[in-house]
KEKE-3310 file (N, C-alpha, C; in steps of 0.2 Angstrom, whole numbers, plus 5000, padded with zeros to 4 digits):
npx = (5004:5003:5008:4999:4987:4985:4982:4971:4962:4961:4956:4943:4938:4937:4927:4916:4915:4911:4899:4892:4891:4884:4871:4868:4867:4855:4845:4832:4829:4820:4815:4809:4800:4794:4784:4779:4774:4782:4790:4804:4811:4826:4838:4852:4862:4861:4852:4838:4822:4808:4798:4786:4773:4763:4746:4743:4753:4755:4753:4757:4762:4768:4779:4793:4794:4791:4802:4812:4808:4809:4823:4826:4821:4827:4840:4838:4835:4847:4855:4851:4855:4869:4872:4867:4875:4888:4887:4884:4894:4905:4906:4912:4923:4930:4942:4951:4966:4969:4956:4947:4942:4933:4922:4906:4907:4904:4898:4896)
npy = (4993:5011:5028:5037:5030:5026:5038:5042:5031:5034:5046:5043:5035:5044:5052:5043:5040:5053:5054:5044:5049:5061:5055:5048:5059:5063:5054:5048:5047:5039:5041:5035:5038:5033:5024:5027:5041:5051:5057:5059:5065:5064:5070:5062:5070:5074:5085:5090:5086:5085:5085:5076:5077:5068:5073:5068:5071:5084:5093:5104:5097:5087:5091:5089:5075:5076:5082:5073:5062:5068:5069:5056:5051:5059:5054:5041:5041:5046:5036:5026:5032:5032:5018:5014:5023:5018:5005:5007:5015:5007:4996:5001:5009:5002:4995:5003:5010:5021:5026:5019:5024:5034:5047:5056:5073:5079:5067:5055)
npz = (5000:4995:5001:4998:4996:5008:5016:5009:5013:5026:5026:5021:5030:5041:5035:5035:5048:5053:5047:5053:5067:5064:5061:5072:5082:5079:5082:5094:5110:5123:5140:5156:5171:5187:5184:5172:5175:5173:5158:5147:5133:5123:5111:5102:5103:5117:5119:5127:5122:5126:5141:5148:5160:5171:5175:5188:5196:5200:5211:5225:5237:5230:5224:5228:5225:5212:5206:5209:5201:5189:5187:5188:5176:5166:5168:5165:5151:5146:5150:5142:5130:5131:5132:5119:5111:5113:5108:5095:5089:5094:5086:5074:5078:5087:5085:5081:5084:5097:5097:5103:5115:5113:5115:5116:5117:5134:5137:5149)
capx = (5000:5007:5007:4993:4981:4984:4979:4964:4958:4960:4950:4937:4936:4935:4920:4911:4914:4907:4892:4889:4891:4878:4865:4867:4864:4848:4842:4829:4829:4815:4817:4803:4801:4788:4778:4776:4771:4786:4793:4808:4814:4831:4842:4858:4867:4859:4847:4831:4817:4802:4796:4779:4771:4756:4742:4742:4760:4757:4751:4763:4764:4771:4785:4799:4794:4791:4809:4816:4805:4812:4830:4826:4819:4833:4846:4836:4835:4854:4858:4850:4859:4876:4872:4867:4881:4894:4886:4883:4901:4909:4908:4916:4930:4933:4948:4956:4970:4967:4949:4943:4939:4930:4915:4903:4908:4900:4895:4899)
capy = (5000:5017:5032:5041:5026:5026:5044:5041:5027:5038:5052:5039:5033:5050:5054:5038:5041:5059:5053:5040:5054:5065:5051:5046:5064:5064:5049:5051:5042:5041:5038:5036:5036:5033:5019:5032:5047:5056:5054:5064:5063:5068:5068:5059:5075:5075:5090:5087:5088:5087:5083:5075:5075:5066:5077:5066:5073:5091:5097:5106:5092:5082:5094:5085:5068:5077:5083:5067:5058:5072:5067:5049:5050:5061:5049:5034:5042:5047:5029:5023:5035:5031:5011:5014:5026:5013:4999:5011:5016:5002:4991:5004:5012:4999:4992:5008:5012:5028:5029:5014:5027:5040:5048:5062:5078:5079:5060:5051)
capz = (5000:4995:5006:4995:4997:5016:5018:5006:5018:5033:5025:5020:5038:5045:5033:5037:5055:5054:5045:5059:5072:5063:5061:5079:5085:5076:5085:5099:5116:5128:5147:5160:5179:5191:5180:5166:5177:5170:5152:5144:5127:5121:5105:5102:5107:5123:5119:5130:5117:5129:5147:5149:5167:5172:5179:5195:5201:5199:5217:5228:5241:5226:5221:5228:5222:5204:5205:5210:5196:5183:5188:5187:5169:5162:5169:5162:5144:5145:5151:5136:5125:5133:5130:5112:5107:5114:5103:5088:5087:5095:5079:5069:5079:5093:5083:5079:5090:5100:5096:5108:5121:5109:5118:5114:5123:5140:5139:5154)
cpx = (5004:5004:5000:4987:4980:4980:4972:4960:4957:4955:4942:4934:4934:4928:4914:4909:4910:4901:4888:4887:4885:4871:4863:4865:4858:4843:4838:4828:4824:4816:4810:4805:4794:4782:4776:4774:4776:4790:4797:4811:4820:4835:4848:4864:4866:4855:4841:4826:4810:4802:4788:4778:4764:4753:4742:4748:4761:4755:4758:4766:4768:4777:4791:4800:4794:4798:4813:4814:4809:4819:4831:4825:4824:4838:4844:4837:4843:4858:4857:4854:4866:4876:4873:4873:4887:4893:4886:4890:4906:4911:4912:4922:4933:4940:4953:4960:4970:4961:4945:4940:4936:4923:4913:4905:4902:4896:4899:4900)
cpy = (5006:5022:5036:5037:5026:5032:5044:5037:5030:5044:5049:5037:5039:5052:5049:5039:5048:5058:5049:5044:5058:5062:5049:5053:5065:5059:5051:5045:5044:5038:5039:5034:5036:5029:5024:5039:5053:5053:5060:5061:5068:5065:5065:5063:5077:5082:5087:5090:5090:5082:5082:5073:5073:5071:5075:5068:5080:5096:5099:5101:5087:5084:5090:5078:5070:5079:5077:5063:5062:5069:5060:5048:5053:5056:5043:5036:5043:5040:5025:5025:5032:5023:5011:5017:5021:5007:5002:5012:5011:4998:4994:5006:5007:4996:4997:5010:5020:5030:5024:5019:5034:5041:5055:5067:5079:5073:5057:5044)
cpz = (5000:5000:5005:4997:5005:5018:5015:5011:5025:5032:5024:5026:5041:5042:5035:5045:5057:5053:5050:5065:5071:5064:5068:5083:5084:5080:5091:5104:5121:5135:5151:5167:5182:5187:5175:5168:5174:5164:5150:5138:5125:5115:5107:5105:5114:5124:5122:5125:5121:5135:5148:5157:5168:5176:5186:5199:5201:5206:5221:5233:5237:5223:5222:5226:5214:5203:5205:5203:5189:5182:5185:5179:5165:5162:5165:5154:5143:5145:5145:5130:5125:5130:5122:5109:5107:5108:5096:5085:5089:5089:5075:5071:5085:5091:5081:5084:5091:5099:5101:5114:5119:5113:5115:5119:5128:5140:5144:5153)
residu = (MET:ASN:LEU:GLY:SER:PHE:PHE:LYS:GLN:GLY:LEU:ASP:LEU:LYS:GLU:LYS:PHE:SER:ASN:LEU:GLN:GLU:ASN:PHE:GLN:LYS:LYS:ILE:PHE:GLU:GLY:GLN:ALA:GLY:ALA:GLY:LEU:ILE:SER:VAL:LYS:ILE:LYS:GLY:ASN:LYS:GLU:ILE:LEU:SER:ILE:GLU:ILE:SER:ASP:THR:VAL:LEU:SER:LYS:GLU:GLU:LYS:PRO:VAL:LEU:VAL:ASP:LEU:LEU:ILE:ALA:ALA:ILE:ASN:ASN:ALA:GLN:GLY:LYS:LEU:ASP:LYS:GLU:TYR:LYS:GLU:TYR:PHE:GLY:ASN:THR:ILE:GLY:ASP:ILE:PRO:GLY:LEU:ASN:ASN:PHE:THR:ILE:PRO:ASN:LEU:LYS)
# end
């Protein structure tokens, strides 16, 4: 393999990976808590799209519970995102030296 071919393969891989990232960031993940009382939808880039709250948890007395459920629902959705991200990109970059620990910025 000559040097030009090697660099072309590198550029092709970079473009493929960029396309995979772009597609992943458009995916939508849903997390729920409290047996469906709270539902959160986020995109693959971790942008929160919506939070749905059941009318049964809106009283003032329930506020601390609501906060806990919101946190749990968001964490649930982000956990699903993290898991699928690793599966989605693991097949592509897992064997490339230096990229096996690649993550989305701010993704834990």
